[in-house]
TORMINU-900994 format. One line per field, with one value per residue (C-alpha): residue in one letter; x, y, z. Coordinates in nm, 4 decimals. Each point is the difference from the previous one (the first is absolute). Layout:
N
residu (A ...)
u (X ...)
v (Y ...)
w (Z ...)
REM end
This chain:
388
residu (X X X X X X X X X X X X X X X X X X X X X X X X X X X X X X X X X X X X X X X X X X X X X X X X X X X X X X X X X X X X X X X X X X X X X X X X X X X X X X X X X X X X X X X X X X X X X X X X X X X X X X X X X X X X X X X X X X X X X X X X X X X X X X X X X X X X X X X X X X X X X X X X X X X X X X X X X X X X X X X X X X X X X X X X X X X X X X X X X X X X X X X X X X X X X X X X X X X X X X X X X X X X X X X X X X X X X X X X X X X X X X X X X X X X X X X X X X X X X X X X X X X X X X X X X X X X X X X X X X X X X X X X X X X X X X X X X X X X X X X X X X X X X X X X X X X X X X X X X X X X X X X X X X X X X X X X X X X X X X X X X X X X X X X X X X X X X X X X X X X X X X X X X X X X X X X X X X X X X X X X X X X X X X X X X X X X X X X X X X X X X X X X X X X X)
u (10.0396 -0.3086 -0.1421 -0.3156 -0.2483 0.1767 0.2908 0.2263 0.2548 0.2424 0.2353 0.3020 -0.0198 0.2802 -0.0075 0.0382 -0.3779 -0.1650 -0.3745 -0.2267 -0.3164 -0.2287 -0.3232 -0.1519 0.0242 -0.3296 0.0245 -0.1208 -0.0975 -0.2840 -0.1547 0.0586 -0.0033 0.1618 0.3273 0.0033 0.0546 0.3944 0.2191 -0.3069 0.0937 0.3411 -0.0453 -0.2561 0.2490 0.3113 -0.2042 -0.0989 0.3525 0.1124 -0.3144 0.1362 0.3231 -0.1053 -0.2014 0.3885 0.1696 -0.2904 0.0470 0.3675 0.0539 -0.3114 0.1879 0.3067 -0.1182 -0.2518 0.3620 0.1126 -0.3303 -0.0076 0.3260 -0.0470 -0.2980 0.2268 0.1561 -0.0384 -0.0042 0.3301 0.1089 0.2645 0.2482 0.1072 0.1784 -0.2742 -0.2438 0.2549 0.0191 0.3378 -0.0674 -0.1366 0.0705 0.3145 0.2062 -0.1926 0.1721 -0.1832 -0.4011 -0.1554 -0.1826 -0.4124 0.0111 -0.1478 0.0096 -0.3555 -0.2014 -0.0982 -0.3573 -0.0335 -0.1615 -0.2700 0.0491 -0.2287 0.1824 0.3145 -0.1944 -0.1284 0.3210 0.2015 -0.2986 0.0463 0.3834 -0.0189 -0.2506 0.2242 0.2501 -0.1175 -0.1318 0.3192 0.1717 -0.3041 0.0920 0.4036 -0.0245 -0.2242 0.2038 0.3540 -0.1412 -0.2529 0.0891 0.3606 0.0595 -0.2445 0.1653 0.3735 -0.0709 -0.1720 0.2936 0.2230 -0.1826 0.0310 0.3723 0.0687 -0.1748 -0.2099 -0.3405 -0.0677 0.1202 -0.2606 0.1644 0.1817 -0.2391 0.2970 0.1501 -0.3549 0.0737 0.3457 -0.0487 -0.2978 -0.0102 0.1806 -0.1313 0.1328 0.3835 0.1745 0.2238 0.0865 0.3388 0.2195 0.0722 -0.3793 -0.0756 0.3211 -0.1731 -0.3629 0.1153 0.2243 -0.3250 -0.1796 0.2665 0.0090 -0.4021 -0.0074 0.3127 -0.2369 -0.2658 -0.0172 0.1626 -0.3593 -0.1713 0.2848 -0.0521 -0.3198 0.0442 0.1917 -0.2440 -0.2698 0.2067 0.0670 -0.2650 -0.2572 -0.1853 0.1327 -0.2663 0.0272 0.1775 0.0732 0.3928 -0.1233 -0.1741 0.2880 0.2148 -0.2042 -0.0703 0.3903 -0.0089 -0.2764 0.1652 0.3417 -0.1519 -0.1978 0.3057 0.2352 -0.2926 0.0248 0.3310 0.0609 -0.3021 0.1787 0.3293 -0.2873 0.0750 -0.3919 -0.0757 0.2726 -0.1951 -0.3225 0.1275 0.1273 -0.3265 -0.1001 0.2363 -0.1966 -0.3033 0.1077 0.1810 -0.2981 -0.2550 0.2614 0.0268 -0.4059 -0.0209 0.2615 -0.2216 0.2205 -0.0550 0.0218 0.2741 0.3379 0.2015 -0.2123 0.0417 0.2910 0.1930 -0.3043 0.0325 -0.0415 -0.0864 -0.3776 -0.1428 -0.3624 0.1724 -0.1419 0.3495 -0.1103 -0.3297 0.1652 0.2486 -0.2783 -0.1426 0.3247 -0.0323 -0.3906 0.0221 0.2313 -0.2559 -0.3122 0.1243 0.1551 -0.3934 0.0380 0.0068 -0.0596 0.1974 -0.0117 0.2016 -0.3040 -0.1946 0.2650 0.0713 -0.3803 -0.0795 0.2603 -0.1078 -0.3386 0.1296 0.2059 -0.3356 0.0096 0.4150 -0.1081 -0.2788 0.1628 0.3224 -0.1826 -0.1807 0.3555 0.1022 -0.3087 0.0290 0.3667 -0.0189 -0.2702 0.3174 0.3004 0.2356 -0.1196 0.2398 -0.2777 0.0115 0.3714 0.0711 -0.2558 0.1104 0.4027 0.0794 -0.2011 0.1897 0.3011 -0.0624 -0.1392 0.3954 -0.0762 -0.3351 0.0461 0.3175 0.0945 -0.2295 0.0878 -0.1724 -0.2271 -0.1351 -0.0701 -0.2317 -0.1881 -0.0572 -0.1369 -0.2068 -0.1398 -0.0883 -0.1257 -0.2381 -0.0854 -0.0557 -0.2216 -0.2472 0.0100 -0.2813 0.0992 -0.0614 0.2650 0.3165 0.1040 -0.0021 -0.0296 0.3687 0.0761 0.0708 0.2305)
v (11.2687 0.2466 0.2460 0.2403 -0.2226 -0.3495 -0.2283 -0.2346 -0.2745 -0.1209 -0.2738 -0.1737 -0.3354 -0.3327 -0.0066 0.3503 0.0831 0.3083 -0.0439 0.1969 0.0746 0.3316 0.1210 0.3392 0.0838 0.1403 0.2757 -0.0757 0.3695 -0.0977 -0.2566 0.1993 0.3336 0.0682 -0.1400 0.3588 0.1853 0.1219 -0.2603 -0.2858 0.0068 -0.0795 -0.2955 -0.1335 0.0152 -0.1425 -0.3189 -0.0288 0.0028 -0.2320 -0.2361 0.0344 -0.0962 -0.3129 -0.0416 0.0751 -0.2383 -0.2860 0.0662 0.0137 -0.3220 -0.1858 0.0160 -0.0824 -0.3218 -0.0920 -0.0718 -0.2050 -0.1736 -0.0836 -0.1119 -0.2631 -0.1437 -0.0484 -0.2953 -0.3735 -0.2593 -0.2024 -0.4082 -0.0280 0.0058 -0.2433 -0.2537 -0.0940 -0.0241 -0.2126 -0.2522 0.0505 -0.2214 0.1620 0.3698 -0.1272 0.3347 0.2378 0.2855 0.3310 -0.1175 -0.0582 -0.3161 0.0071 0.4329 0.1409 0.3280 0.1103 0.2785 0.2998 0.0648 0.3394 0.2398 0.2339 0.3851 0.0722 -0.2531 0.1687 0.3623 -0.1426 -0.0746 0.3060 0.2307 -0.1493 -0.0179 0.4334 0.0608 -0.1930 0.1903 0.3265 -0.0526 -0.0944 0.2867 0.2511 -0.1455 -0.0069 0.3686 0.0864 -0.1370 0.1588 0.3356 0.0533 -0.2008 -0.0077 0.3805 0.0668 -0.2068 0.1060 0.3464 -0.0195 -0.2225 0.2616 0.2894 -0.1928 -0.0983 0.3647 0.1518 0.1962 -0.1950 -0.0608 -0.3652 -0.1727 -0.0002 -0.3245 -0.1845 -0.0962 0.3368 0.0458 -0.3381 0.0391 0.3742 -0.0750 0.2845 0.2252 0.3041 -0.1575 -0.0796 0.3098 -0.0995 -0.3650 0.0005 -0.0341 -0.3741 -0.0718 0.1963 -0.2533 -0.2863 0.0673 0.0269 -0.2924 -0.1898 0.1640 -0.0895 -0.4073 0.0319 0.0910 -0.2581 -0.3045 0.0993 -0.2194 0.0966 -0.0384 0.2713 0.1892 0.0238 0.0737 0.2565 0.1749 -0.0684 0.1807 0.2916 0.0785 -0.0853 0.2668 0.1831 0.3315 0.2626 0.0257 0.3959 0.1609 -0.1134 -0.3585 -0.0357 0.1602 -0.2235 -0.2856 0.0576 0.0319 -0.3315 -0.1020 0.1278 -0.1279 -0.3850 0.0994 0.0670 -0.3047 -0.1999 0.1148 0.0525 -0.4015 -0.1167 0.1855 -0.2607 -0.3072 -0.1002 -0.0529 0.2919 0.1778 -0.1160 0.1139 0.3285 -0.0158 -0.0449 0.2574 0.2559 -0.1500 0.1089 0.3886 0.0249 -0.0895 0.2370 0.2248 -0.0687 0.0032 0.3330 0.1375 -0.0495 -0.2737 -0.3514 -0.2866 -0.1488 -0.1096 0.2022 0.3376 -0.1486 -0.1428 0.3738 0.1335 0.0740 -0.3119 0.2460 0.1462 0.2614 -0.1501 -0.3772 -0.1553 0.0269 0.3578 -0.0917 -0.2124 0.2859 0.2284 -0.2496 -0.0144 0.3883 0.0414 -0.2951 0.2224 0.3085 -0.2329 -0.2109 0.2704 0.0575 -0.3225 0.0835 -0.3297 -0.0704 -0.3811 -0.1560 -0.2565 0.2451 0.2573 -0.3331 -0.0532 0.3012 0.0449 -0.3170 0.1625 0.3350 -0.1919 0.0494 0.3530 0.0320 -0.1286 0.1744 0.3534 -0.1185 -0.0935 0.3359 0.1554 -0.1424 0.0493 0.3918 0.0395 -0.1950 0.2142 0.2511 -0.1779 0.2893 0.1390 0.0068 -0.1656 -0.3137 -0.0115 0.0224 -0.2808 -0.1997 0.0154 -0.2461 -0.2303 0.0716 -0.0648 -0.3247 -0.1466 0.0254 -0.3715 -0.0917 0.0566 -0.1725 0.0183 -0.2186 -0.1983 0.0027 -0.3207 0.1523 0.3300 -0.1994 -0.2022 0.3645 0.1257 -0.2848 0.0953 0.3410 -0.0103 -0.3034 0.2393 0.3566 -0.2652 -0.0060 0.3958 0.2205 0.2123 0.3027 -0.1115 -0.0993 0.3110 0.1421 -0.2808 -0.0856 -0.3739 -0.1295 -0.2061)
w (7.3886 0.1063 -0.1764 0.1517 -0.1604 -0.0232 0.0717 -0.1674 0.0663 -0.1931 0.0451 -0.2057 0.0113 0.0135 -0.3743 -0.0474 -0.1065 0.1393 0.1207 0.1860 0.1444 0.0363 0.1263 0.1082 0.3184 0.1645 0.2503 0.3340 0.0228 -0.2167 0.1772 0.3561 -0.0553 0.3712 -0.1272 -0.2060 0.3119 0.0811 0.1991 -0.0381 -0.3803 0.0482 0.2370 -0.2734 -0.2507 0.1955 0.0548 -0.3533 -0.1003 0.2369 -0.1649 -0.3073 0.1071 0.1342 -0.3726 -0.1436 0.2395 -0.0787 -0.4069 -0.0155 0.1904 -0.1406 -0.3826 0.1719 0.1785 -0.2938 -0.2455 0.3023 0.0649 -0.4017 0.0217 0.2761 -0.1912 -0.3320 0.1859 -0.1073 0.2037 -0.0382 0.0682 0.2617 -0.2311 -0.2631 0.2209 0.1231 -0.2529 -0.1608 0.2657 0.0924 0.3713 0.2500 -0.0336 -0.1391 -0.1711 0.1489 0.0516 -0.0175 0.0896 0.3151 -0.0145 0.0186 -0.0206 -0.3556 -0.0982 -0.1085 -0.1112 0.2521 0.0009 -0.1610 0.2926 -0.1506 -0.0829 0.3029 0.2097 -0.0409 0.0163 0.3678 0.1101 -0.1276 0.1188 0.3508 0.0038 -0.1082 0.2526 0.3043 -0.1320 0.0113 0.3401 0.1183 -0.1371 0.1895 0.3300 -0.0508 -0.1508 0.3421 0.2302 -0.1803 -0.1011 0.3033 0.3077 -0.0041 -0.0714 0.2747 0.2349 -0.0720 0.0267 0.3205 0.1343 -0.1336 0.1809 0.3596 -0.0611 -0.1424 0.3251 -0.2046 0.1463 0.3515 0.0884 0.2551 0.3401 0.1198 0.2224 0.2452 0.0720 0.2165 0.1807 0.0550 0.1852 0.1940 0.3180 -0.2233 0.1968 0.3317 -0.1327 0.0076 0.2641 -0.1671 -0.0162 -0.3111 0.0574 0.0592 -0.3327 -0.2134 0.2081 -0.1490 -0.3589 0.0497 0.1062 -0.3101 -0.2371 0.1584 -0.0308 -0.3559 -0.0820 0.1205 -0.1955 -0.3130 -0.3136 -0.1823 0.2387 -0.0322 -0.3902 0.0089 0.2570 -0.2900 -0.2645 0.2163 0.0826 -0.3471 -0.1488 0.2804 -0.2383 -0.0955 -0.1207 -0.3794 -0.1199 -0.2722 0.0568 0.1069 -0.3449 -0.2353 0.1367 0.0014 -0.3733 -0.0793 0.1588 -0.2157 -0.3191 0.0670 0.0296 -0.3486 -0.1634 0.1676 -0.1186 -0.3378 -0.0733 0.1622 -0.2972 -0.2277 0.0194 -0.0313 -0.3919 -0.0164 0.1586 -0.2250 -0.3150 0.1569 0.0081 -0.3668 -0.1280 0.2193 -0.1887 -0.3110 0.1036 0.0877 -0.3384 -0.2087 0.2019 -0.0969 -0.3759 -0.0006 0.2079 -0.2382 -0.2881 -0.2045 -0.1179 0.2653 -0.1515 0.1548 -0.1581 0.1556 0.2882 0.1043 0.0205 0.2505 0.3933 0.2107 0.2887 -0.0428 0.2705 0.0424 0.0858 0.3024 0.1702 0.0122 0.1833 0.2728 0.0413 0.0578 0.2363 0.2409 0.0033 0.0786 0.2370 0.2644 -0.0467 0.0603 0.2821 0.1956 0.0676 0.2380 0.3695 0.1681 0.3219 -0.0991 -0.3061 -0.1151 -0.0380 -0.1758 -0.2304 -0.0635 -0.1062 -0.2067 -0.1719 -0.0274 -0.1589 -0.3011 -0.2433 0.1260 -0.0815 -0.3201 -0.0882 0.0699 -0.1901 -0.3209 0.0430 0.0037 -0.3094 -0.1789 0.1087 -0.1042 -0.3286 -0.1459 -0.0221 -0.1094 -0.0077 0.3272 0.2957 0.1839 -0.2145 0.0412 0.3147 0.0754 -0.2850 0.0228 0.2979 -0.2313 -0.3122 0.1756 0.1614 -0.3180 -0.1130 0.1800 -0.0564 -0.3342 -0.2218 -0.3639 -0.2008 -0.3129 -0.3581 0.1121 0.3330 -0.2140 -0.2444 0.2539 0.1776 -0.3100 -0.0981 0.3404 -0.0486 -0.3690 0.1308 0.2452 -0.2037 -0.2581 0.2453 0.0889 -0.1121 -0.2925 0.1786 0.2618 -0.1831 -0.0637 0.3563 0.2244 0.1067 0.1178 0.3269 -0.0179)
REM end
């Protein structure tokens, strides 16, 4: 759970106890004043949030694996079996053991060693996720939209090379008979059928990948395809048991934040009836990103698919920064129509990304918020809303 000046991570261990860690959150803008500028500060907040995500993953993994390591360390060295010890022949009567194999204590790894491994795993996961998301939400929609415009005839397709070669000296063929024309067409068809299938396939791919100059219509369809992919991905993930549990903890965070914002004591009883959809959730931010991308990507008008793709990647920090500013401005007046309009799609989507938590999950969320609030300046506690 993150508050304006601190963060806290709470984890429920296998034995039912809750452990936590908390720390003050330095503002990068204090060290680098340039990051106080609009748009730039949004990118800085997102990068810092990703760093906190890695810390949270490492901490929870360390707590989980630490118990496993402790359990392994408690194993004791045992002999093969009583039958062998008692000397009943050459392994006579041996029923379950394997001669010569002994379960020995596993060397307990230090916390630092576990932390290094978990950090590498978390970093690798984030790098993979970034590459996957770029391919799914930038490359795939652009290629599909381009192919759609070519197939639908909304853009000029490249001229077929075979047409010019099949009709030489067109100016002097006015008197060509119908039979000759049919013969020429048949020859061209025969020549095309004699081309290997992979050459024909590559020719078709090149046709559909012929660059279409971006326009408002193209970027609108591109954005709709991107949003469709996003919704399908979120819905598919929600069907997984482990992800559903993550979404339940997400709902617990929101209920806890609503409880604190209402000025109620942070208890499970007060948090349980609170709504789980929060207008300042990151889900709302993602929906704003989708809309802003449609507008900013419309400014890219290169006659090259590769350039259009690369510039879109380069603009992603700008898209995120602008989206952050929109959420920031609209959040100042939560009752305004602008705020409600911008956050309504995200609130609807939270019906998927948040699920009803149980009391134990609420206890973990409450623990995290309490620990984070302890590190907040006293003057800020009354006015600063937590950021779940």
